[in-house]
C-alpha positions in Angstrom: 30.9 -12.9 -7.6 28.0 -11.4 -5.6 26.0 -14.2 -4.0 22.2 -14.7 -3.5 21.6 -14.3 0.2 17.9 -14.0 0.7 14.5 -14.7 -1.0 11.0 -13.3 -0.6 7.7 -14.6 -1.8 4.3 -12.8 -1.8 1.3 -14.5 -0.1 -2.5 -13.9 -0.2 -2.9 -15.9 3.1 0.4 -15.9 5.1 -0.9 -18.5 7.6 -1.8 -20.9 4.8 1.6 -20.3 3.1 3.4 -20.8 6.4 1.6 -24.1 7.0 2.3 -25.3 3.4 6.1 -24.7 3.6 6.4 -26.0 7.1 4.5 -29.2 6.2 6.1 -29.8 2.8 9.7 -28.8 3.4 10.0 -28.6 7.2 10.9 -24.8 7.1 10.5 -22.8 10.3 8.5 -19.5 10.2 8.2 -16.6 12.5 5.4 -14.0 12.2 6.7 -10.5 12.9 4.5 -7.6 14.2 2.9 -4.6 12.7 6.2 -2.6 13.2 7.8 -4.9 10.6 4.8 -5.0 8.2 3.5 -8.3 9.4 6.5 -9.9 7.6 7.1 -13.6 8.0 10.7 -14.7 8.5 11.5 -18.1 6.9 14.3 -20.4 8.1 15.2 -23.0 5.5 18.5 -24.2 7.0 20.0 -24.6 10.4 21.4 -21.3 11.8 24.1 -20.5 14.4 22.3 -19.4 17.6 24.9 -16.7 18.3 25.3 -15.1 14.9 22.1 -16.0 13.1 24.1 -17.1 10.0 23.2 -20.3 8.2 25.6 -23.0 9.3 25.9 -24.4 5.8 27.7 -22.1 3.3 25.6 -21.3 0.3 22.3 -21.9 2.1 19.9 -19.0 2.4 16.8 -18.0 4.4 14.0 -15.7 3.4 10.5 -14.4 4.1 6.9 -14.0 3.0 5.2 -10.6 2.5 1.5 -9.8 2.1 0.2 -9.4 -1.5 -1.7 -6.2 -2.2 -3.8 -4.9 -5.0 -0.7 -4.0 -7.1 0.3 -7.5 -8.1 2.5 -6.4 -11.1 5.5 -6.1 -8.8 4.6 -8.9 -6.4 6.6 -11.9 -7.5 9.3 -14.0 -5.8 12.4 -12.0 -5.3 16.0 -12.9 -4.7 18.4 -10.6 -2.9 22.0 -10.4 -4.0 24.7 -9.3 -1.5 27.0 -6.5 -2.8 30.0 -4.8 -1.3 29.0 -1.3 -2.5 25.4 -0.6 -3.2 25.9 2.7 -4.9 28.5 1.3 -7.3 26.3 -1.7 -8.0 23.3 0.7 -8.8 25.5 2.5 -11.3 26.5 -0.8 -12.9 22.9 -2.0 -13.2 21.7 1.2 -14.7 24.6 1.2 -17.2 23.7 -2.3 -18.2 20.0 -1.5 -18.8 18.4 -2.2 -15.4 15.9 0.1 -13.8 15.7 1.0 -10.1 12.4 0.4 -8.3 12.3 3.2 -5.8 15.1 4.5 -3.7 17.6 2.5 -1.6 16.6 2.1 2.1 18.3 1.2 5.3 17.1 -1.8 7.2 18.1 -1.4 10.8 20.6 -4.1 11.9 20.7 -5.7 8.5 22.1 -3.3 5.8 21.2 -1.0 2.9 18.7 -2.4 0.5 17.5 -1.5 -3.1 15.1 -3.2 -5.5 15.4 -3.1 -9.2 14.1 -4.6 -12.5 16.6 -6.4 -14.7 16.6 -6.2 -18.5 13.9 -8.9 -18.7 11.5 -7.2 -16.3 12.3 -9.5 -13.3 12.2 -7.8 -9.9 15.5 -8.4 -8.0 17.0 -6.8 -4.9 20.5 -5.9 -3.7 21.7 -5.6 -0.2 24.9 -4.1 1.2 24.9 -5.9 4.5 26.2 -4.4 7.7 29.5 -6.1 8.9 27.7 -8.2 11.6 24.5 -8.9 9.7 23.2 -12.4 9.0 23.0 -11.3 5.3 26.8 -10.8 5.3 28.0 -14.1 3.7 31.6 -13.2 4.3 30.9 -13.8 8.0 29.7 -17.4 7.1 32.9 -18.1 5.3 35.1 -17.2 8.3 
């Protein structure tokens, strides 16, 4: 099975959202700069300092992104780790899914693609690089 490895949620006010999730759930957040689109990294579980991987198998981390005027595609998103992004894209299209844009490389992380499932939900896939924190095979040893 291909596991869920990441989540993202849109925010009107990222500072307000950060404070909410830090206060209610004890999550840690880190605001990134303009070069990373002002993205907010979210840590929901203890991670290994050397690898950046969650210490608890099955646990995931995520992020917050800024909402824009086009709110139709701005919903919470889960990212599923796959071994072969191109093969997974072919499978999803054959099963009735629709790609949302073209796959993109995320430096140091892997190759990413967003799509809509048959129910209109926006979902993402990631083919993680071998040493990426998104590579759950590294967490399993």
